[in-house]
C-alpha positions as CSV (number, residue, x, y, z in Angstrom):
1,X,110.7,136.7,92.9
2,X,107.6,136.0,95.0
3,X,107.4,135.5,98.7
4,X,105.5,134.0,101.4
5,X,104.4,135.9,104.6
6,X,103.5,133.5,107.3
7,X,101.8,134.2,110.6
8,X,103.2,131.6,113.0
9,X,101.4,129.8,115.8
10,X,98.3,129.0,113.9
11,X,96.7,125.6,114.4
12,X,95.2,123.6,111.7
13,X,92.3,121.4,111.6
14,X,90.5,119.3,109.1
15,X,91.3,117.1,105.9
16,X,93.9,117.7,103.2
17,X,94.4,115.6,100.1
18,X,98.0,115.0,98.7
19,X,98.7,115.9,95.0
20,X,99.9,113.3,92.5
21,X,103.5,112.3,92.9
22,X,105.9,114.9,91.3
23,X,108.7,112.2,90.8
24,X,106.4,109.7,89.2
25,X,104.9,112.3,86.9
26,X,108.1,113.5,85.5
27,X,108.9,109.7,84.7
28,X,105.7,108.7,83.1
29,X,105.3,111.9,80.9
30,X,108.6,111.3,79.5
31,X,107.7,107.7,78.8
32,X,104.8,108.8,76.5
33,X,107.6,109.5,73.9
34,X,108.1,105.7,73.6
35,X,104.8,105.3,71.4
36,X,103.1,107.0,68.5
37,X,99.8,106.0,70.1
38,X,97.8,108.1,72.7
39,X,98.7,107.8,76.3
40,X,96.3,109.2,79.1
41,X,97.6,110.1,82.5
42,X,95.5,110.9,85.6
43,X,96.4,112.5,88.9
44,X,99.0,114.8,87.3
45,X,100.1,117.6,89.8
46,X,99.6,121.2,88.8
47,X,103.2,122.2,89.7
48,X,106.0,124.2,87.8
49,X,108.4,121.3,87.2
50,X,105.5,119.1,85.7
51,X,104.0,122.0,83.7
52,X,107.4,122.9,82.3
53,X,107.9,119.4,81.2
54,X,104.5,119.2,79.6
55,X,105.1,122.5,77.9
56,X,108.5,121.1,76.5
57,X,106.8,118.3,74.9
58,X,104.2,120.5,73.4
59,X,107.2,122.5,71.9
60,X,108.5,119.2,70.5
61,X,105.1,118.8,68.7
62,X,103.7,116.2,71.0
63,X,99.8,116.4,70.9
64,X,98.9,117.2,74.5
65,X,95.2,117.7,75.5
66,X,94.1,118.7,79.1
67,X,91.1,116.6,79.9
68,X,90.7,118.1,83.4
69,X,92.6,119.8,86.3
70,X,94.7,116.4,86.8
71,X,94.2,114.6,83.6
72,X,96.1,114.7,80.2
73,X,96.5,112.9,77.0
74,X,99.9,112.7,75.1
75,X,100.4,111.6,71.6
76,X,103.9,111.6,70.3
77,X,103.2,110.7,66.8
78,X,104.9,113.6,65.0
79,X,107.9,114.5,67.2
80,X,110.0,117.3,65.8
81,X,113.6,116.1,66.4
82,X,115.1,119.1,64.8
83,X,113.6,121.2,67.9
84,X,116.2,119.3,70.1
85,X,119.0,121.4,68.4
86,X,117.5,124.8,69.1
87,X,118.7,127.2,71.9
88,X,115.2,127.4,73.2
89,X,115.0,123.6,73.9
90,X,118.5,123.5,75.5
91,X,117.8,126.6,77.7
92,X,114.6,125.1,78.8
93,X,116.3,121.7,79.7
94,X,119.0,123.4,81.6
95,X,116.3,124.8,84.0
96,X,114.6,121.5,84.5
97,X,116.4,118.6,85.7
98,X,113.5,116.1,85.0
99,X,114.1,116.8,81.3
100,X,117.2,114.3,81.4
101,X,114.7,111.4,81.4
102,X,113.7,112.4,77.8
103,X,117.0,110.9,76.7
104,X,116.1,107.2,77.1
105,X,112.7,107.5,75.3
106,X,114.2,109.7,72.5
107,X,117.4,107.4,72.1
108,X,115.2,104.2,72.0
109,X,112.6,105.3,69.4
110,X,114.6,107.9,67.4
111,X,118.2,106.8,67.8
112,X,119.5,110.2,69.1
113,X,119.1,112.8,71.9
114,X,120.6,116.0,72.8
115,X,120.7,117.3,76.3
116,X,122.5,120.0,78.3
117,X,123.8,119.6,81.8
118,X,120.4,119.9,83.7
119,X,119.9,122.3,86.4
120,X,117.4,122.0,89.3
121,X,117.9,122.2,93.0
122,X,121.3,123.5,94.3
123,X,121.9,120.6,96.6
124,X,125.3,119.5,95.6
125,X,126.7,117.4,92.7
126,X,124.1,115.4,90.6
127,X,126.3,113.7,88.1
128,X,124.8,111.9,84.9
129,X,127.4,109.2,84.7
130,X,125.0,106.4,85.7
131,X,122.5,107.4,82.8
132,X,125.4,107.7,80.2
133,X,127.3,104.6,81.2
134,X,124.1,102.7,80.9
135,X,123.2,104.1,77.4
136,X,126.9,103.1,76.5
137,X,126.4,99.6,77.6
138,X,123.3,99.4,75.4
139,X,125.4,100.4,72.3
140,X,125.0,104.3,72.2
141,X,127.9,106.6,71.6
142,X,127.9,109.5,74.0
143,X,129.8,112.8,73.3
144,X,130.3,115.9,75.4
145,X,130.9,119.4,74.2
146,X,132.6,120.8,77.3
147,X,132.4,124.4,75.9
148,X,128.5,124.2,75.5
149,X,128.1,121.7,78.4
150,X,126.1,119.6,76.1
151,X,125.7,115.8,75.8
152,X,124.9,114.1,72.4
153,X,123.8,110.6,72.5
154,X,123.2,108.4,69.3
155,X,122.6,104.9,68.4
156,X,121.9,102.9,65.2
157,X,120.4,100.3,67.1
158,X,120.3,99.5,70.9
159,X,121.3,95.9,72.0
160,X,120.4,94.6,75.4
161,X,123.2,94.0,77.9
162,X,124.0,93.2,81.4
163,X,124.9,96.1,83.7
164,X,125.6,96.7,87.4
165,X,124.7,100.3,88.0
166,X,127.4,102.3,90.0
167,X,124.6,103.7,92.3
168,X,120.9,103.0,92.7
169,X,119.9,106.2,90.9
170,X,116.2,106.7,90.5
171,X,116.3,108.9,87.4
172,X,119.2,106.8,86.1
173,X,117.3,103.7,86.5
174,X,114.2,105.1,84.8
175,X,116.2,106.5,82.0
176,X,117.9,103.3,81.2
177,X,114.8,101.2,81.7
178,X,112.9,103.4,79.1
179,X,115.8,102.9,76.6
180,X,115.9,99.0,77.2
181,X,112.3,98.3,76.6
182,X,112.9,98.9,72.7
183,X,116.4,97.4,72.7
184,X,117.0,94.3,70.9
185,X,117.5,91.3,73.2
186,X,117.8,91.0,77.0
187,X,118.9,93.8,79.3
188,X,119.5,93.1,83.0
189,X,119.8,95.9,85.4
190,X,121.4,95.1,88.8
191,X,121.5,97.5,91.7
192,X,118.7,99.2,90.1
193,X,116.4,101.7,92.1
194,X,113.0,100.2,93.2
195,X,111.2,103.1,94.5
196,X,107.1,103.1,94.0
197,X,107.8,105.7,91.2
198,X,109.8,103.1,89.3
199,X,107.4,100.4,90.0
200,X,104.6,102.6,88.7
201,X,106.7,103.4,85.5
202,X,107.6,99.6,85.0
203,X,103.7,98.7,85.5
204,X,102.8,101.2,82.9
205,X,105.4,100.2,80.5
206,X,104.4,96.5,80.9
207,X,100.6,97.5,80.0
208,X,102.2,99.4,76.8
209,X,103.6,96.0,75.8
210,X,107.0,96.1,77.5
211,X,108.4,92.8,79.1
212,X,110.0,93.9,82.4
213,X,110.4,91.4,85.3
214,X,111.7,91.9,88.8
215,X,109.6,95.0,89.3
216,X,109.9,96.1,93.0
217,X,113.4,94.5,93.3
218,X,116.9,95.8,92.6
219,X,117.3,93.3,89.9
220,X,115.4,94.1,86.6
221,X,115.1,92.0,83.5
222,X,113.9,93.6,80.3
223,X,113.2,91.7,77.3
224,X,113.1,94.3,74.4
225,X,110.1,94.5,72.2
226,X,109.7,96.1,68.6
227,X,107.0,98.8,69.8
228,X,104.9,99.9,72.5
229,X,101.2,100.9,72.4
230,X,99.0,103.5,74.2
231,X,97.8,103.2,77.8
232,X,95.9,104.9,80.7
233,X,97.9,105.4,83.8
234,X,97.1,106.8,87.2
235,X,99.8,108.5,89.4
236,X,100.3,107.6,93.0
237,X,99.7,110.3,95.8
238,X,103.0,112.1,96.5
239,X,104.8,110.4,99.5
240,X,106.9,113.5,99.9
241,X,103.8,115.7,100.4
242,X,102.2,113.2,102.7
243,X,105.4,113.2,104.9
244,X,105.5,117.0,104.8
245,X,101.9,117.2,106.0
246,X,102.7,114.8,108.8
247,X,105.5,116.9,110.1
248,X,103.6,120.1,109.5
249,X,100.9,118.8,111.8
250,X,103.2,117.8,114.5
251,X,105.2,121.0,114.5
252,X,101.9,123.2,114.8
253,X,100.1,121.1,117.3
254,X,97.4,120.7,114.5
255,X,94.7,117.9,114.2
256,X,94.9,116.8,110.6
257,X,93.7,114.0,108.4
258,X,95.4,113.3,105.2
259,X,93.3,111.6,102.8
260,X,94.0,108.9,100.3
261,X,97.8,108.6,101.0
262,X,98.6,105.3,99.2
263,X,99.6,104.2,102.6
264,X,101.0,100.8,101.5
265,X,103.5,102.8,99.2
266,X,104.9,105.0,102.0
267,X,107.2,102.3,103.2
268,X,109.3,103.4,106.2
269,X,107.9,107.1,106.3
270,X,105.2,106.7,109.0
271,X,107.5,104.6,111.4
272,X,110.3,107.1,111.0
273,X,107.9,109.8,112.2
274,X,106.9,107.6,115.1
275,X,110.6,107.5,116.2
276,X,110.5,111.2,116.5
277,X,107.4,110.8,118.8
278,X,104.8,111.7,116.3
279,X,101.7,110.0,116.4
280,X,100.8,108.6,112.9
281,X,97.3,106.8,112.9
282,X,96.5,104.7,110.0
283,X,92.8,105.0,109.0
284,X,92.2,102.8,106.0
285,X,94.2,104.6,103.4
286,X,94.1,107.8,105.3
287,X,96.6,109.1,108.0
288,X,95.2,111.0,111.1
289,X,97.8,113.1,113.0
290,X,96.2,114.2,116.2
291,X,97.2,117.5,118.1
292,X,100.6,117.1,119.7
293,X,101.2,119.4,122.8
294,X,104.5,117.7,122.9
295,X,106.5,114.8,121.3
296,X,109.7,113.1,122.4
297,X,112.5,111.6,120.2
298,X,113.1,107.9,120.9
299,X,116.5,106.4,121.5
300,X,118.1,103.2,120.2
301,X,117.5,100.2,122.5
302,X,120.8,100.6,124.2
303,X,119.9,104.3,125.0
304,X,122.2,105.7,122.4
305,X,121.3,108.8,120.3
306,X,118.8,108.2,117.5
307,X,120.1,108.5,113.8
308,X,117.8,109.2,111.1
309,X,119.4,108.6,107.7
310,X,118.3,108.4,104.0
311,X,118.9,105.2,102.0
312,X,117.7,103.7,98.8
313,X,114.3,102.2,98.8
314,X,112.9,100.6,100.9
315,X,115.0,102.9,103.1
316,X,113.9,106.5,103.8
317,X,113.7,108.9,100.9
318,X,116.3,111.7,101.0
319,X,113.6,114.2,100.0
320,X,112.2,114.0,103.5
321,X,115.2,114.7,105.5
322,X,114.8,118.3,105.5
323,X,111.4,117.9,107.0
324,X,112.6,115.4,109.8
325,X,115.3,117.7,110.8
326,X,112.9,120.8,111.3
327,X,110.3,118.5,113.1
328,X,113.2,117.5,115.4
329,X,113.9,121.0,116.4
330,X,110.6,121.2,118.5
331,X,110.8,117.7,119.9
332,X,112.3,116.7,123.3
333,X,115.5,114.9,122.7
334,X,118.4,114.7,120.4
335,X,118.6,113.0,116.9
336,X,121.4,112.8,114.4
337,X,120.1,113.6,110.9
338,X,122.5,111.9,108.2
339,X,121.9,113.1,104.5
340,X,124.2,110.8,102.6
341,X,123.3,111.5,99.1
342,X,123.6,115.3,98.7
343,X,126.4,117.4,100.3
344,X,124.7,120.7,100.2
345,X,121.3,119.8,101.3
346,X,121.7,120.6,105.0
347,X,123.1,124.0,104.4
348,X,119.7,125.6,105.0
349,X,120.1,124.9,108.8
350,X,121.7,128.3,109.4
351,X,118.2,129.8,108.8
352,X,116.7,127.4,111.6
353,X,119.5,128.5,114.0
354,X,118.7,132.0,113.4
355,X,115.2,131.1,114.4
356,X,116.3,129.8,117.8
357,X,116.9,126.1,116.9
358,X,119.7,124.2,118.5
359,X,121.5,122.4,115.6
360,X,125.1,121.5,115.1
361,X,126.2,121.1,111.5
362,X,128.8,118.4,111.9
363,X,129.8,118.4,108.3
364,X,127.9,118.7,104.9
365,X,126.1,115.4,105.5
366,X,125.3,115.3,109.1
367,X,123.5,117.6,111.6
368,X,122.8,117.0,115.3
369,X,119.5,118.5,116.5
370,X,118.9,119.1,120.2
371,X,115.1,119.3,120.4
372,X,113.8,122.2,122.4
373,X,110.6,120.5,123.5
374,X,108.2,122.9,125.1
375,X,110.8,125.0,126.5
376,X,111.1,127.5,123.6
377,X,109.5,128.3,120.4
378,X,111.2,129.3,117.2
379,X,111.2,133.0,116.3
380,X,109.9,134.4,113.0
381,X,112.5,135.3,110.4
382,X,113.3,136.1,106.9
383,X,114.5,133.4,104.8
384,X,115.2,132.5,101.1
385,X,114.4,129.1,99.9
386,X,117.4,127.3,98.1
387,X,115.5,124.3,96.9
388,X,112.1,122.5,96.9
389,X,112.7,120.5,100.2
390,X,114.4,123.1,102.2
391,X,111.6,125.5,101.2
392,X,108.9,123.2,102.5
393,X,111.1,122.8,105.9
394,X,111.4,126.6,106.1
395,X,107.7,126.9,105.6
396,X,107.0,124.4,108.3
397,X,109.3,126.0,110.7
398,X,107.6,129.5,110.0
399,X,104.2,128.1,110.6
400,X,105.3,126.9,114.1
401,X,107.3,130.1,115.0
402,X,106.4,132.9,117.3
403,X,105.6,136.0,115.2
404,X,105.7,136.5,111.4
405,X,108.1,135.1,109.0
406,X,108.8,135.8,105.3
407,X,110.2,133.4,102.8
408,X,111.6,134.6,99.4
409,X,112.2,132.7,96.3
410,X,109.0,130.6,96.8
411,X,109.1,129.5,93.1
412,X,111.3,126.8,94.5
413,X,108.4,125.6,96.7
414,X,105.9,125.9,93.8
415,X,108.1,123.6,91.8
416,X,107.0,120.6,94.1
417,X,104.0,121.7,96.0
418,X,100.7,122.6,94.2
419,X,98.9,125.7,95.5
420,X,100.4,124.9,99.0
421,X,99.4,128.3,100.5
422,X,95.8,127.9,99.4
423,X,95.4,124.4,100.6
424,X,96.8,125.1,104.0
425,X,94.9,128.3,104.4
426,X,91.7,126.3,104.0
427,X,92.5,124.3,107.1
428,X,93.7,127.2,109.4
429,X,97.0,128.3,108.1
430,X,97.7,132.1,107.6
431,X,100.0,132.3,104.6
432,X,100.1,135.3,102.3
433,X,101.5,135.2,98.7
434,X,103.3,138.3,97.7
């Protein structure tokens, strides 16, 4: 298990470029299984989750060629379906939650898929009912082996159908969408997720020959086609990393310019940071965060305490709630952080409390943060990262703290952030990887 040692109190200055979007990468890489032709993908982030998925495709005998540090070609013309029954495949899928999105393409093109209950972050229940119910509506049979915790999905032929999703699940929408593009007839997805990742996936599939309308809304209509062709696709900048850098700059009183942010795809993220008192300046497609000697949390118009909550797009992504929470600890004022989706994602706040933060964990979904302003600095501490987003929040806290901190289990951070220590050290941070 690797660790970071962080020297707190270092101010950063300069430019940093966000990586390609992790969540989009997992979707579009799975989508390469929908065609036997070559698919080229640019701006692929070099992170553990994505690299593990690419290796999984290689193991399935997908031809993968790395063209550069961030570009790959994939050709799934000789997929080894027998490999799906092996213990090795099932073990790798268990450790990689993104592998669940292999099911839609495999079911659509080959008529069957086998997937264990996926792992990933320990942030609460992450059920697959939306995915599996959707496949069932398309005509697939879904079986579950409770002893092996294994799902088997099969279909002789998928038929288009109307479905109202029980939740606007991003991965569920992506999975059903990828199955529906090759189904016979018309599929209608209502209460579909519409995050930029899904808009990108839909645009890629349409260029491959799919017929998807309503892209960007919560009502998607898919007219099934017989086959898809190859395509070239470029992944967006990672909005979660952009938000992490904004919070990091504010907490450490740094002057940072984030280059090529895909600003128009960031939605409510910049304005949500402004509600915490953080200055976020748009400069073309870049974001400049100037040095903050202090920042103050806004209130609602009637003077009541501000609430920052996650919501389906175009609401605030839940992946940034941990960052907003830690940034609020050093603001002046009070804010209620409401994490609606996952019941275990806020449990890392005890580590921030140990560092001197004033936080009341109201219940598994809500935390009240009383900002310390300039009165106190956080203290260095020893922590263990439970998941990707809590890990980056802990790193931000450690970078702003007085003294040295150590974060264990940084493999969790590496799953979602590419060479984060090297990139931050280049602009003035002091992070040592052990």
